[in-house]
Z-matrix of the N, CA and C atoms (Angstrom, degrees):
N
C 1 1.450
C 2 1.512 1 108.97
N 3 1.363 2 116.62 1 158.30
C 4 1.453 3 121.90 2 -172.85
C 5 1.528 4 111.55 3 -124.48
N 6 1.313 5 114.63 4 151.04
C 7 1.462 6 122.11 5 170.90
C 8 1.513 7 107.14 6 -128.13
N 9 1.316 8 116.95 7 125.35
C 10 1.462 9 122.45 8 -176.09
C 11 1.515 10 110.25 9 -103.57
N 12 1.289 11 117.30 10 137.20
C 13 1.468 12 127.92 11 -178.45
C 14 1.529 13 109.88 12 92.11
N 15 1.329 14 114.99 13 154.13
C 16 1.468 15 119.86 14 179.51
C 17 1.522 16 111.34 15 -61.45
N 18 1.331 17 116.63 16 -39.76
C 19 1.463 18 120.50 17 -177.81
C 20 1.523 19 110.70 18 -62.07
N 21 1.331 20 117.31 19 -49.95
C 22 1.460 21 120.45 20 -179.10
C 23 1.528 22 110.97 21 -65.54
N 24 1.339 23 117.20 22 -38.54
C 25 1.464 24 120.10 23 179.50
C 26 1.526 25 110.86 24 -64.26
N 27 1.315 26 116.05 25 -40.46
C 28 1.478 27 118.65 26 178.80
C 29 1.528 28 110.74 27 -66.65
N 30 1.328 29 116.73 28 -39.29
C 31 1.464 30 119.73 29 177.47
C 32 1.522 31 110.97 30 -65.00
N 33 1.325 32 117.07 31 -32.85
C 34 1.461 33 120.86 32 175.59
C 35 1.531 34 110.04 33 -59.74
N 36 1.318 35 116.10 34 -46.04
C 37 1.469 36 120.29 35 179.91
C 38 1.521 37 110.40 36 -66.58
N 39 1.330 38 116.74 37 -46.02
C 40 1.459 39 120.59 38 -177.92
C 41 1.520 40 112.26 39 -66.96
N 42 1.342 41 116.84 40 -24.93
C 43 1.459 42 120.67 41 179.57
C 44 1.514 43 113.87 42 -78.92
N 45 1.333 44 117.91 43 -1.53
C 46 1.449 45 121.13 44 174.83
C 47 1.513 46 115.06 45 86.25
N 48 1.334 47 118.87 46 10.78
C 49 1.456 48 119.91 47 176.35
C 50 1.527 49 110.31 48 -73.23
N 51 1.313 50 116.66 49 164.23
C 52 1.463 51 121.17 50 -178.19
C 53 1.520 52 109.88 51 -92.68
N 54 1.348 53 118.29 52 105.32
C 55 1.469 54 120.54 53 -178.09
C 56 1.532 55 111.73 54 -68.74
N 57 1.323 56 114.98 55 144.56
C 58 1.460 57 121.26 56 176.78
C 59 1.527 58 110.12 57 -107.61
N 60 1.330 59 117.67 58 -48.35
C 61 1.459 60 122.04 59 179.66
C 62 1.522 61 108.77 60 -167.35
N 63 1.329 62 115.40 61 161.67
C 64 1.458 63 121.25 62 175.73
C 65 1.519 64 108.27 63 -136.92
N 66 1.336 65 116.15 64 134.42
C 67 1.464 66 121.77 65 178.65
C 68 1.519 67 109.06 66 -117.29
N 69 1.339 68 116.68 67 133.08
C 70 1.460 69 122.27 68 178.58
C 71 1.512 70 108.80 69 -129.65
N 72 1.342 71 115.17 70 162.94
C 73 1.469 72 118.44 71 -171.09
C 74 1.520 73 114.11 72 -112.08
N 75 1.322 74 118.75 73 8.08
C 76 1.469 75 119.27 74 177.08
C 77 1.513 76 109.98 75 -150.56
N 78 1.338 77 118.20 76 150.03
C 79 1.467 78 121.06 77 178.37
C 80 1.530 79 112.60 78 -59.94
N 81 1.322 80 117.47 79 -39.61
C 82 1.470 81 119.24 80 -179.52
C 83 1.528 82 111.00 81 -64.43
N 84 1.329 83 116.02 82 -37.98
C 85 1.460 84 119.37 83 177.62
C 86 1.529 85 110.22 84 -67.43
N 87 1.311 86 116.12 85 -39.12
C 88 1.464 87 119.85 86 178.10
C 89 1.526 88 110.92 87 -60.62
N 90 1.328 89 117.02 88 -39.54
C 91 1.466 90 120.16 89 178.59
C 92 1.522 91 111.50 90 -63.61
N 93 1.321 92 117.09 91 -41.39
C 94 1.468 93 119.93 92 179.55
C 95 1.525 94 111.32 93 -66.74
N 96 1.335 95 115.20 94 -47.02
C 97 1.461 96 119.68 95 -177.00
C 98 1.528 97 111.09 96 -64.47
N 99 1.321 98 117.03 97 -33.94
C 100 1.466 99 120.89 98 -178.56
C 101 1.520 100 112.48 99 -62.63
N 102 1.325 101 118.23 100 -20.56
C 103 1.467 102 120.43 101 -179.44
C 104 1.526 103 112.77 102 -72.68
N 105 1.344 104 116.84 103 -18.71
C 106 1.466 105 118.85 104 179.24
C 107 1.522 106 114.29 105 -130.99
N 108 1.334 107 118.20 106 -11.81
C 109 1.460 108 120.30 107 179.52
C 110 1.529 109 109.79 108 -74.23
N 111 1.334 110 119.20 109 134.14
C 112 1.468 111 121.39 110 -178.32
C 113 1.523 112 111.71 111 -60.07
N 114 1.314 113 117.63 112 129.79
C 115 1.472 114 119.89 113 -176.64
C 116 1.521 115 113.75 114 -64.95
N 117 1.326 116 117.56 115 -19.75
C 118 1.468 117 119.66 116 -179.47
C 119 1.523 118 112.83 117 -73.97
N 120 1.324 119 118.24 118 -16.31
C 121 1.467 120 121.97 119 179.99
C 122 1.529 121 109.06 120 -106.34
N 123 1.333 122 118.90 121 139.82
C 124 1.459 123 121.57 122 -176.88
C 125 1.535 124 112.75 123 -61.35
N 126 1.307 125 116.04 124 142.20
C 127 1.456 126 123.89 125 171.39
C 128 1.527 127 106.10 126 -118.37
N 129 1.330 128 117.11 127 114.55
C 130 1.451 129 122.76 128 -169.85
C 131 1.526 130 110.90 129 -110.88
N 132 1.325 131 116.04 130 139.69
C 133 1.458 132 122.29 131 173.97
C 134 1.520 133 108.06 132 -104.48
N 135 1.349 134 116.44 133 116.20
C 136 1.468 135 121.02 134 -177.34
C 137 1.525 136 108.56 135 -132.86
N 138 1.320 137 116.21 136 164.75
C 139 1.457 138 120.05 137 176.42
C 140 1.522 139 110.01 138 -77.23
N 141 1.309 140 115.96 139 155.38
C 142 1.461 141 120.34 140 179.20
C 143 1.533 142 111.81 141 -61.40
N 144 1.350 143 119.86 142 -44.50
C 145 1.474 144 119.07 143 178.29
C 146 1.526 145 112.92 144 -59.70
N 147 1.330 146 117.44 145 -38.99
C 148 1.464 147 119.38 146 179.78
C 149 1.520 148 110.48 147 -66.93
N 150 1.326 149 117.28 148 -42.46
C 151 1.462 150 120.03 149 179.22
C 152 1.526 151 110.99 150 -63.12
N 153 1.335 152 116.58 151 -41.25
C 154 1.460 153 120.12 152 177.77
C 155 1.527 154 111.15 153 -64.69
N 156 1.346 155 116.42 154 -36.84
C 157 1.461 156 119.65 155 179.18
C 158 1.527 157 111.04 156 -67.38
N 159 1.325 158 116.94 157 -40.04
C 160 1.463 159 120.77 158 179.52
C 161 1.529 160 110.85 159 -65.01
N 162 1.340 161 116.15 160 -43.51
C 163 1.456 162 120.39 161 -177.14
C 164 1.526 163 112.85 162 -78.78
N 165 1.325 164 116.27 163 -31.11
C 166 1.456 165 120.19 164 -175.82
C 167 1.513 166 113.17 165 93.40
N 168 1.327 167 117.59 166 4.22
C 169 1.469 168 122.22 167 177.68
C 170 1.526 169 108.13 168 -159.14
N 171 1.331 170 115.66 169 165.90
C 172 1.467 171 120.67 170 -174.11
C 173 1.533 172 109.57 171 -121.35
N 174 1.339 173 115.95 172 57.37
C 175 1.464 174 120.76 173 -178.51
C 176 1.522 175 111.67 174 -121.30
N 177 1.304 176 117.43 175 25.97
C 178 1.460 177 121.47 176 -167.69
C 179 1.524 178 113.99 177 -92.61
N 180 1.336 179 118.56 178 -9.01
C 181 1.464 180 122.32 179 179.62
C 182 1.536 181 112.47 180 56.95
N 183 1.312 182 115.01 181 29.85
C 184 1.459 183 119.45 182 172.88
C 185 1.507 184 115.64 183 81.41
N 186 1.333 185 117.76 184 8.21
C 187 1.462 186 119.78 185 -179.57
C 188 1.521 187 108.90 186 -154.36
N 189 1.317 188 116.45 187 127.89
C 190 1.466 189 121.38 188 175.51
C 191 1.527 190 108.43 189 -136.53
N 192 1.319 191 115.48 190 127.38
C 193 1.461 192 120.84 191 176.33
C 194 1.518 193 109.39 192 -111.25
N 195 1.311 194 115.28 193 142.15
C 196 1.466 195 121.30 194 175.87
C 197 1.522 196 108.91 195 -113.81
N 198 1.331 197 116.01 196 142.15
C 199 1.464 198 121.12 197 179.03
C 200 1.510 199 109.41 198 -142.30
N 201 1.307 200 115.50 199 161.55
C 202 1.464 201 119.78 200 174.84
C 203 1.520 202 108.95 201 -69.42
N 204 1.300 203 115.26 202 136.29
C 205 1.459 204 120.31 203 -178.64
C 206 1.529 205 110.30 204 -70.56
N 207 1.330 206 118.61 205 127.12
C 208 1.458 207 120.34 206 176.90
C 209 1.525 208 111.07 207 -74.28
N 210 1.305 209 116.04 208 156.73
C 211 1.461 210 121.72 209 176.02
C 212 1.527 211 107.80 210 -85.21
N 213 1.327 212 116.44 211 113.86
C 214 1.463 213 121.10 212 -175.78
C 215 1.525 214 112.89 213 -96.51
N 216 1.318 215 117.97 214 6.29
C 217 1.468 216 119.17 215 -174.83
C 218 1.525 217 112.76 216 -71.20
N 219 1.317 218 117.47 217 -35.10
C 220 1.460 219 120.80 218 -177.55
C 221 1.528 220 110.44 219 -89.07
N 222 1.323 221 116.41 220 136.08
C 223 1.461 222 120.94 221 178.27
C 224 1.531 223 109.15 222 -77.53
N 225 1.336 224 118.56 223 126.26
C 226 1.474 225 120.89 224 -177.98
C 227 1.534 226 111.72 225 -80.71
N 228 1.305 227 116.03 226 73.51
C 229 1.466 228 120.19 227 -175.78
C 230 1.519 229 111.98 228 -59.46
N 231 1.332 230 116.85 229 -30.38
C 232 1.467 231 119.79 230 -177.37
C 233 1.521 232 112.48 231 -64.73
N 234 1.328 233 117.42 232 -16.70
C 235 1.464 234 120.43 233 -179.54
C 236 1.529 235 112.40 234 -92.97
N 237 1.321 236 116.74 235 -4.14
C 238 1.469 237 120.44 236 179.93
C 239 1.524 238 107.47 237 -97.08
N 240 1.325 239 115.69 238 79.09
C 241 1.457 240 120.84 239 -171.49
C 242 1.523 241 114.20 240 -110.10
N 243 1.314 242 118.06 241 -2.48
C 244 1.467 243 119.85 242 -178.47
C 245 1.524 244 110.73 243 -65.62
N 246 1.336 245 116.60 244 152.91
C 247 1.464 246 120.69 245 -179.28
C 248 1.532 247 111.27 246 -67.16
N 249 1.314 248 116.56 247 -35.25
C 250 1.464 249 121.11 248 177.93
C 251 1.527 250 107.93 249 -130.55
N 252 1.327 251 116.94 250 73.15
C 253 1.464 252 119.78 251 -172.65
C 254 1.525 253 112.70 252 -67.92
N 255 1.330 254 113.78 253 153.28
C 256 1.453 255 122.36 254 173.54
C 257 1.519 256 108.05 255 -112.15
N 258 1.326 257 115.73 256 122.05
C 259 1.464 258 121.52 257 179.09
C 260 1.527 259 107.69 258 -115.60
N 261 1.324 260 116.43 259 137.57
C 262 1.462 261 122.11 260 177.77
C 263 1.520 262 108.18 261 -117.98
N 264 1.327 263 116.44 262 135.82
C 265 1.468 264 121.56 263 174.91
C 266 1.521 265 108.58 264 -123.66
N 267 1.329 266 116.81 265 125.33
C 268 1.457 267 122.22 266 179.50
C 269 1.514 268 110.34 267 -111.91
N 270 1.322 269 116.50 268 123.39
C 271 1.467 270 121.15 269 -174.65
C 272 1.530 271 111.60 270 -105.10
N 273 1.327 272 116.37 271 124.13
C 274 1.457 273 121.84 272 171.41
C 275 1.513 274 115.16 273 60.29
N 276 1.330 275 118.33 274 37.66
C 277 1.467 276 121.53 275 -177.06
C 278 1.526 277 108.61 276 -81.78
N 279 1.329 278 116.05 277 108.85
C 280 1.457 279 120.97 278 -166.97
C 281 1.528 280 114.33 279 -84.08
N 282 1.316 281 118.19 280 -26.66
C 283 1.461 282 121.79 281 -173.03
C 284 1.527 283 109.91 282 -92.14
N 285 1.338 284 119.30 283 117.19
C 286 1.469 285 119.96 284 -179.18
C 287 1.521 286 113.70 285 -61.66
N 288 1.339 287 117.54 286 -30.05
C 289 1.466 288 118.91 287 176.78
C 290 1.521 289 110.99 288 -66.60
N 291 1.342 290 117.09 289 -39.51
C 292 1.451 291 120.31 290 175.84
C 293 1.520 292 111.81 291 -66.39
N 294 1.324 293 116.62 292 -39.21
C 295 1.465 294 119.92 293 176.60
C 296 1.523 295 110.20 294 -61.67
N 297 1.332 296 116.63 295 -43.77
C 298 1.459 297 119.42 296 178.46
C 299 1.514 298 112.51 297 -63.27
N 300 1.332 299 116.78 298 -40.22
C 301 1.454 300 120.13 299 177.76
C 302 1.524 301 111.11 300 -66.96
N 303 1.328 302 117.75 301 -35.54
C 304 1.466 303 121.10 302 175.11
C 305 1.525 304 110.35 303 -63.67
N 306 1.315 305 117.24 304 -43.97
C 307 1.462 306 121.36 305 176.52
C 308 1.529 307 110.22 306 -56.33
N 309 1.320 308 115.31 307 -44.87
C 310 1.471 309 120.15 308 -178.67
C 311 1.526 310 111.21 309 -64.73
N 312 1.338 311 117.53 310 -41.03
C 313 1.461 312 121.14 311 176.88
C 314 1.526 313 110.53 312 -61.56
N 315 1.325 314 116.67 313 -43.95
C 316 1.463 315 120.26 314 179.83
C 317 1.527 316 111.24 315 -62.11
N 318 1.324 317 116.58 316 -43.17
C 319 1.459 318 119.75 317 179.36
C 320 1.522 319 111.57 318 -66.95
N 321 1.326 320 117.11 319 -38.10
C 322 1.462 321 120.98 320 -175.82
C 323 1.515 322 113.33 321 -76.72
N 324 1.344 323 116.53 322 -31.30
C 325 1.464 324 120.11 323 -169.54
C 326 1.521 325 113.47 324 -113.89
N 327 1.319 326 116.37 325 22.17
C 328 1.446 327 119.97 326 164.63
C 329 1.508 328 117.69 327 88.19
N 330 1.333 329 119.71 328 16.11
C 331 1.467 330 119.37 329 174.43
C 332 1.528 331 108.94 330 -68.46
N 333 1.325 332 115.91 331 138.28
C 334 1.463 333 120.89 332 -178.24
C 335 1.521 334 112.81 333 -92.32
N 336 1.332 335 116.99 334 -19.15
C 337 1.456 336 121.29 335 -179.13
C 338 1.517 337 108.56 336 -157.30
N 339 1.337 338 116.11 337 137.53
C 340 1.461 339 122.35 338 174.66
C 341 1.515 340 108.85 339 -120.67
N 342 1.334 341 115.69 340 124.53
C 343 1.457 342 122.51 341 175.11
C 344 1.528 343 108.78 342 -108.87
N 345 1.320 344 116.54 343 133.56
C 346 1.457 345 121.19 344 179.32
C 347 1.521 346 110.02 345 -123.74
N 348 1.313 347 114.67 346 154.03
C 349 1.455 348 122.84 347 -178.87
C 350 1.523 349 109.86 348 -84.12
N 351 1.302 350 117.55 349 132.50
C 352 1.467 351 120.48 350 -179.56
C 353 1.520 352 112.36 351 -64.34
N 354 1.334 353 118.11 352 -16.72
C 355 1.470 354 121.00 353 177.05
C 356 1.525 355 111.52 354 -78.74
N 357 1.316 356 117.28 355 -11.27
C 358 1.453 357 120.83 356 -179.30
C 359 1.520 358 111.96 357 -92.94
N 360 1.321 359 115.48 358 -169.89
C 361 1.464 360 121.22 359 -178.51
C 362 1.526 361 111.00 360 -69.98
N 363 1.303 362 114.91 361 148.39
C 364 1.468 363 122.85 362 179.67
C 365 1.539 364 108.93 363 -73.91
N 366 1.338 365 118.91 364 123.30
C 367 1.466 366 120.12 365 -179.35
C 368 1.520 367 114.24 366 -71.75
N 369 1.335 368 117.36 367 -6.81
C 370 1.459 369 120.38 368 -178.63
C 371 1.525 370 112.84 369 -107.39
N 372 1.328 371 118.30 370 9.61
C 373 1.462 372 119.68 371 172.40
C 374 1.530 373 108.95 372 -69.80
N 375 1.327 374 118.30 373 154.97
C 376 1.463 375 119.55 374 179.76
C 377 1.521 376 113.89 375 -54.61
N 378 1.328 377 117.74 376 -38.97
C 379 1.465 378 119.61 377 -178.66
C 380 1.521 379 111.48 378 -66.06
N 381 1.332 380 116.97 379 -41.17
C 382 1.457 381 119.83 380 178.66
C 383 1.521 382 111.15 381 -68.35
N 384 1.320 383 116.91 382 -42.91
C 385 1.466 384 120.63 383 178.88
C 386 1.522 385 110.32 384 -62.94
N 387 1.340 386 116.26 385 -38.13
C 388 1.468 387 120.62 386 178.87
C 389 1.530 388 110.36 387 -63.69
N 390 1.341 389 117.34 388 -44.41
C 391 1.462 390 120.67 389 -179.91
C 392 1.517 391 111.28 390 -66.60
N 393 1.323 392 116.66 391 -31.61
C 394 1.464 393 120.87 392 179.46
C 395 1.523 394 112.22 393 -83.28
N 396 1.323 395 117.58 394 -10.23
C 397 1.467 396 123.29 395 -175.97
C 398 1.533 397 111.68 396 55.94
N 399 1.339 398 115.77 397 31.55
C 400 1.457 399 120.00 398 177.17
C 401 1.516 400 114.77 399 79.04
N 402 1.331 401 118.22 400 2.96
C 403 1.465 402 119.51 401 -176.63
C 404 1.522 403 112.23 402 -67.56
N 405 1.334 404 117.41 403 -21.07
C 406 1.456 405 119.80 404 179.64
C 407 1.513 406 113.95 405 -67.48
N 408 1.345 407 117.54 406 -19.11
C 409 1.460 408 119.57 407 -178.76
C 410 1.530 409 111.76 408 -68.06
N 411 1.314 410 117.05 409 -22.64
C 412 1.461 411 120.39 410 178.38
C 413 1.513 412 113.96 411 -104.29
N 414 1.325 413 117.35 412 5.18
C 415 1.461 414 122.51 413 -176.10
C 416 1.520 415 109.93 414 -101.34
N 417 1.328 416 117.26 415 141.05
C 418 1.462 417 120.66 416 172.22
C 419 1.523 418 107.34 417 -69.56
N 420 1.319 419 116.16 418 114.01
C 421 1.460 420 122.04 419 -169.64
C 422 1.524 421 109.23 420 -137.45
N 423 1.325 422 116.74 421 138.54
C 424 1.459 423 119.80 422 177.38
C 425 1.524 424 110.12 423 -146.53
N 426 1.328 425 114.86 424 148.75
C 427 1.465 426 122.54 425 171.92
C 428 1.532 427 105.70 426 -122.93
N 429 1.329 428 117.66 427 81.17
C 430 1.463 429 121.05 428 -174.05
C 431 1.525 430 111.71 429 -69.92
N 432 1.329 431 117.32 430 161.31
C 433 1.474 432 120.31 431 -180.00
C 434 1.519 433 113.20 432 -58.87
N 435 1.334 434 117.13 433 -34.49
C 436 1.464 435 121.03 434 -179.74
C 437 1.523 436 108.77 435 -137.03
N 438 1.332 437 116.63 436 112.47
C 439 1.465 438 120.28 437 -175.79
C 440 1.525 439 111.58 438 -65.58
N 441 1.321 440 117.90 439 -38.45
C 442 1.462 441 120.27 440 -179.25
C 443 1.523 442 110.87 441 -62.29
N 444 1.331 443 116.74 442 -42.21
C 445 1.461 444 120.16 443 176.82
C 446 1.526 445 110.87 444 -63.10
N 447 1.340 446 116.85 445 -39.36
C 448 1.460 447 120.42 446 179.89
C 449 1.525 448 110.88 447 -65.97
N 450 1.330 449 117.38 448 -37.74
C 451 1.465 450 120.95 449 176.77
C 452 1.526 451 110.35 450 -62.63
N 453 1.302 452 116.82 451 -44.33
C 454 1.469 453 120.14 452 177.31
C 455 1.535 454 110.84 453 -60.57
N 456 1.331 455 116.30 454 -38.00
C 457 1.460 456 119.96 455 179.98
C 458 1.526 457 111.28 456 -67.69
N 459 1.326 458 117.53 457 -38.12
C 460 1.466 459 120.68 458 174.83
C 461 1.531 460 110.08 459 -60.63
N 462 1.299 461 115.73 460 -44.32
C 463 1.461 462 119.60 461 179.15
C 464 1.522 463 111.23 462 -62.24
N 465 1.324 464 116.34 463 -41.12
C 466 1.462 465 120.09 464 -178.03
C 467 1.524 466 111.86 465 -70.55
N 468 1.328 467 116.28 466 -47.32
C 469 1.464 468 120.37 467 -175.69
C 470 1.521 469 112.96 468 -71.22
N 471 1.320 470 116.19 469 -42.67
C 472 1.455 471 120.92 470 -170.68
C 473 1.519 472 113.42 471 -103.79
N 474 1.323 473 117.12 472 -10.61
C 475 1.462 474 119.32 473 -174.44
C 476 1.517 475 111.54 474 61.74
N 477 1.316 476 115.95 475 36.61
C 478 1.465 477 120.84 476 -170.60
C 479 1.529 478 112.20 477 -74.46
N 480 1.330 479 115.38 478 131.71
C 481 1.466 480 120.40 479 167.79
C 482 1.524 481 106.98 480 -70.14
N 483 1.333 482 116.47 481 130.60
C 484 1.461 483 120.31 482 -170.82
C 485 1.522 484 110.62 483 -109.44
N 486 1.330 485 115.15 484 125.40
C 487 1.462 486 122.66 485 -178.15
C 488 1.523 487 108.84 486 -113.63
N 489 1.326 488 116.67 487 124.23
C 490 1.458 489 121.79 488 174.73
C 491 1.521 490 109.22 489 -96.03
N 492 1.317 491 116.93 490 122.79
C 493 1.465 492 121.59 491 175.83
C 494 1.526 493 107.72 492 -82.21
N 495 1.331 494 116.40 493 114.57
C 496 1.454 495 121.16 494 -176.30
C 497 1.532 496 109.37 495 -128.27
N 498 1.316 497 115.74 496 175.10
C 499 1.458 498 121.49 497 179.77
C 500 1.525 499 109.08 498 -108.45
N 501 1.328 500 116.77 499 117.46
C 502 1.457 501 122.38 500 171.62
C 503 1.509 502 115.23 501 59.47
N 504 1.324 503 115.33 502 -143.48
C 505 1.453 504 122.05 503 -179.39
C 506 1.520 505 111.62 504 66.75
N 507 1.323 506 115.46 505 -143.15
C 508 1.464 507 120.86 506 -178.97
C 509 1.524 508 111.97 507 -91.60
N 510 1.311 509 117.78 508 14.01
C 511 1.459 510 121.36 509 -177.72
C 512 1.527 511 111.46 510 -68.88
N 513 1.325 512 115.62 511 154.09
C 514 1.463 513 121.74 512 177.36
C 515 1.524 514 109.55 513 -75.49
N 516 1.332 515 118.55 514 129.98
C 517 1.467 516 119.41 515 174.68
C 518 1.532 517 110.12 516 -61.31
N 519 1.315 518 116.44 517 139.97
C 520 1.461 519 120.75 518 -177.06
C 521 1.524 520 111.79 519 -57.61
N 522 1.317 521 117.53 520 -35.10
C 523 1.472 522 119.76 521 -179.20
C 524 1.527 523 112.04 522 -64.58
N 525 1.335 524 117.65 523 -20.57
C 526 1.467 525 121.43 524 -178.67
C 527 1.523 526 112.56 525 -100.99
N 528 1.315 527 116.91 526 -3.00
C 529 1.463 528 120.13 527 -176.31
C 530 1.521 529 109.91 528 -94.79
N 531 1.319 530 116.26 529 133.49
C 532 1.457 531 121.30 530 177.91
C 533 1.522 532 109.04 531 -114.24
N 534 1.295 533 115.36 532 129.17
C 535 1.463 534 119.30 533 -179.97
C 536 1.525 535 109.91 534 -62.18
N 537 1.328 536 117.47 535 127.76
C 538 1.457 537 119.87 536 176.22
C 539 1.523 538 110.68 537 -75.19
N 540 1.341 539 117.75 538 164.68
C 541 1.471 540 119.92 539 177.44
C 542 1.519 541 111.24 540 -63.51
N 543 1.310 542 115.76 541 155.39
C 544 1.457 543 121.25 542 174.93
C 545 1.512 544 113.94 543 89.53
N 546 1.321 545 114.23 544 -162.92
C 547 1.461 546 121.04 545 -175.44
C 548 1.526 547 111.32 546 -70.54
N 549 1.334 548 114.91 547 147.54
C 550 1.462 549 121.12 548 178.47
C 551 1.517 550 109.06 549 -130.20
N 552 1.320 551 115.86 550 136.54
C 553 1.473 552 122.50 551 175.90
C 554 1.516 553 108.25 552 -118.91
N 555 1.330 554 116.34 553 119.17
C 556 1.457 555 122.82 554 -179.05
C 557 1.526 556 109.27 555 -104.00
N 558 1.333 557 116.34 556 123.79
C 559 1.459 558 122.30 557 179.74
C 560 1.523 559 109.95 558 -101.77
N 561 1.329 560 116.73 559 126.10
C 562 1.456 561 123.11 560 -179.91
C 563 1.524 562 108.96 561 -122.87
N 564 1.337 563 116.16 562 136.79
C 565 1.454 564 119.81 563 -173.09
C 566 1.511 565 114.92 564 -106.17
N 567 1.300 566 113.58 565 177.68
C 568 1.458 567 123.85 566 177.76
C 569 1.529 568 111.15 567 -55.54
N 570 1.338 569 115.73 568 145.32
C 571 1.454 570 121.26 569 -175.10
C 572 1.529 571 112.97 570 -59.25
N 573 1.323 572 117.42 571 -29.19
C 574 1.455 573 119.99 572 -179.00
C 575 1.514 574 113.47 573 -103.54
N 576 1.341 575 116.72 574 -47.91
C 577 1.464 576 121.30 575 -173.09
C 578 1.511 577 114.20 576 -90.17
N 579 1.318 578 117.44 577 -16.67
C 580 1.457 579 119.66 578 -176.05
C 581 1.516 580 111.80 579 76.52
N 582 1.328 581 116.66 580 -159.93
C 583 1.457 582 121.84 581 -179.25
C 584 1.526 583 111.11 582 -78.62
N 585 1.313 584 115.32 583 148.39
C 586 1.459 585 120.35 584 176.31
C 587 1.525 586 109.68 585 -72.37
N 588 1.334 587 117.22 586 155.18
C 589 1.472 588 120.11 587 176.11
C 590 1.530 589 112.42 588 -57.23
N 591 1.343 590 117.10 589 -32.89
C 592 1.463 591 120.39 590 -179.28
C 593 1.526 592 111.81 591 -62.91
N 594 1.327 593 116.84 592 -41.42
C 595 1.464 594 119.04 593 179.40
C 596 1.528 595 111.28 594 -76.37
N 597 1.310 596 117.21 595 -39.26
C 598 1.473 597 119.26 596 178.01
C 599 1.519 598 110.01 597 -58.69
N 600 1.329 599 116.74 598 -36.50
C 601 1.466 600 120.48 599 -179.57
C 602 1.519 601 112.17 600 -65.92
N 603 1.326 602 117.68 601 -22.54
C 604 1.460 603 120.93 602 179.45
C 605 1.527 604 112.73 603 -86.65
N 606 1.319 605 117.57 604 -7.53
C 607 1.464 606 121.16 605 -175.46
C 608 1.530 607 111.23 606 -81.93
N 609 1.331 608 114.51 607 146.16
C 610 1.469 609 120.89 608 172.58
C 611 1.522 610 111.15 609 -84.48
N 612 1.351 611 115.55 610 -33.53
C 613 1.451 612 120.72 611 -175.45
C 614 1.526 613 109.60 612 -136.59
N 615 1.337 614 115.89 613 144.05
C 616 1.460 615 122.02 614 171.67
C 617 1.523 616 107.87 615 -109.83
N 618 1.328 617 116.50 616 124.54
C 619 1.463 618 121.49 617 -174.12
C 620 1.522 619 108.55 618 -129.09
N 621 1.327 620 116.09 619 142.98
C 622 1.460 621 120.70 620 -177.76
C 623 1.516 622 110.69 621 -131.00
N 624 1.328 623 116.42 622 155.07
C 625 1.471 624 122.64 623 174.22
C 626 1.524 625 107.43 624 -95.62
N 627 1.317 626 119.24 625 111.67
C 628 1.467 627 119.96 626 177.64
C 629 1.528 628 110.15 627 -62.17
N 630 1.315 629 116.48 628 140.27
C 631 1.464 630 120.59 629 -179.74
C 632 1.529 631 110.07 630 -151.47
N 633 1.291 632 115.89 631 174.09
C 634 1.459 633 121.21 632 -177.67
C 635 1.522 634 110.95 633 -58.51
N 636 1.326 635 115.61 634 147.00
C 637 1.462 636 120.99 635 -174.06
C 638 1.522 637 112.92 636 -62.15
N 639 1.329 638 117.76 637 -28.36
C 640 1.463 639 119.61 638 -177.09
C 641 1.532 640 113.01 639 -90.97
N 642 1.346 641 117.09 640 8.57
C 643 1.467 642 121.59 641 175.98
C 644 1.518 643 107.42 642 -119.27
N 645 1.327 644 117.05 643 120.60
C 646 1.467 645 118.61 644 -172.51
C 647 1.520 646 113.87 645 -82.21
N 648 1.357 647 117.62 646 -27.19
C 649 1.462 648 118.85 647 -178.41
C 650 1.522 649 110.26 648 -169.29
N 651 1.326 650 115.18 649 167.37
C 652 1.458 651 122.67 650 168.56
C 653 1.523 652 108.15 651 -100.27
N 654 1.323 653 117.18 652 155.36
C 655 1.458 654 116.16 653 173.33
C 656 1.530 655 108.86 654 -72.95
N 657 1.324 656 115.51 655 165.79
C 658 1.459 657 119.56 656 -170.24
C 659 1.522 658 112.22 657 -65.18
N 660 1.325 659 117.54 658 -29.44
C 661 1.461 660 119.76 659 179.46
C 662 1.524 661 110.81 660 -65.52
N 663 1.332 662 116.59 661 -46.98
C 664 1.466 663 120.07 662 178.92
C 665 1.518 664 111.18 663 -68.20
N 666 1.332 665 116.84 664 -43.90
C 667 1.461 666 120.28 665 -178.71
C 668 1.519 667 111.35 666 -61.97
N 669 1.331 668 117.63 667 -39.25
C 670 1.464 669 119.85 668 -179.32
C 671 1.520 670 111.23 669 -63.03
N 672 1.319 671 117.46 670 -40.46
C 673 1.462 672 120.26 671 179.90
C 674 1.525 673 111.16 672 -64.83
N 675 1.339 674 116.92 673 -41.71
C 676 1.461 675 120.52 674 179.36
C 677 1.531 676 110.11 675 -64.04
N 678 1.316 677 117.45 676 -48.42
C 679 1.462 678 121.03 677 -179.48
C 680 1.527 679 111.90 678 -62.95
N 681 1.322 680 116.96 679 -47.58
C 682 1.455 681 119.34 680 -176.38
C 683 1.521 682 112.28 681 -64.75
N 684 1.324 683 116.45 682 -36.51
C 685 1.476 684 119.24 683 176.98
C 686 1.526 685 110.48 684 -66.11
N 687 1.321 686 116.64 685 -43.16
C 688 1.457 687 120.08 686 -177.06
C 689 1.515 688 112.44 687 -71.75
N 690 1.327 689 118.16 688 -27.85
C 691 1.461 690 121.43 689 -172.41
C 692 1.534 691 113.11 690 -105.74
N 693 1.308 692 117.76 691 15.86
C 694 1.469 693 119.61 692 177.66
C 695 1.521 694 109.94 693 -62.94
N 696 1.333 695 118.07 694 138.86
C 697 1.470 696 119.81 695 -179.02
C 698 1.527 697 111.41 696 -69.81
């Protein structure tokens, strides 16, 4: 897997992933990166055209780091240590840019764990990592074999109050909803279809973001930021 830009590459190292190599396109950049890049992994100076040819695109900002891909199947329960943790579950999110933006919202707004559906976009693709600016490397993140089972496990382990983010209907407007004490699990659905009936059935509360009548919904990246900001403990 790859991290593009010095910022994302540094977050890759700080997030505890296993670096394989880093390529940069200028001597000055190599000097900066060498101050934090692990000496056991190669640091290569290459031309920008060669780096673009290797990657297949020219969006790397002069620095690309490669690392061994972590296994995301197991939920890192040991990292969910907050007294009132916030867990986010995203179901069937097809757009890697939206997944990356969701990762960034979770990292920025205090989510303790993000669960993603294996049917959705891979959060470790270059496009998703680019949208997240590498913030996912420091976030407790999992793509379990079955998201519904993982949601049930969050409820069992943490006693989490579960909120389904839905559009309209009889749902409680977000401005009127108050986060209850303890753990909270926020369910976010596919950009087009929303949440599946199976996940909605597991929710304690259905909450919606009121919006203009001629706009049917926000994409999941925007909706996640609004919900997470409003529901911070």
